[in-house]
N, C-alpha and C positions, 0 to 999 in steps of 0.2 A: 587813169593809169590802172592796169590790170595787175592783180597780185599773182605773180607767176608761181610762187611756191605752193599755194593752196590749190591752184589749178593742176599743177604737175602731180601732186600726191592724191588728188581726189578724182581724176578723170577715169581711172580704171578700177576703182573700188566699188564693191556692191553697196546697195542702199543701207543695209544693216551689217556693218563689218564685224560685229562681235561674234566670236567663235566660242563654242562650249569648251569648258576646261578639259584638258586631256587627262589630268589627274585631279579629280574632285577631292575636296577637303572634307570628306566624311559627311555624315548626315543621312546617307541613303542606305538601303538594305545591303547587307554583305553576304556573299556566298560562304557557306561553311568551309573551313579549311580541311582538306582531305589529307590524312596521313597514311594512306593505304600502303605506300611503298615502304614506309618505316616499319609497319607491322609485318609485312611480308619478309623483310630483311631480318627482323628479330626472330620470326618463326623459323627461318632457314638456319640461323645460327643456333637456336635452341635445339632444333632437330639434329644437327651435327653433333652437338655436345651430348645429347641423350644417346645417340647411336654409339659414340665413343665410350661413354660410361657403361652402357649395356654390354658392349663388347669386352670391356675390361672386367666387368663383374662376371659374365658368363664364361669367359675364357681366360682364367688367371695365368 
């Protein structure tokens, strides 16, 4: 008698069906976190505040 369940599930699988993890659980090298957008936004806000303060001080 042929086992139909194992034949059904194994006939189209590759020889080595293990796939690499799509979200590895650490251990490997990590890319540095870039916060360039945060610094640019802070610089723009500080520039507007300085322009407003200089305008108030020079033209009371």
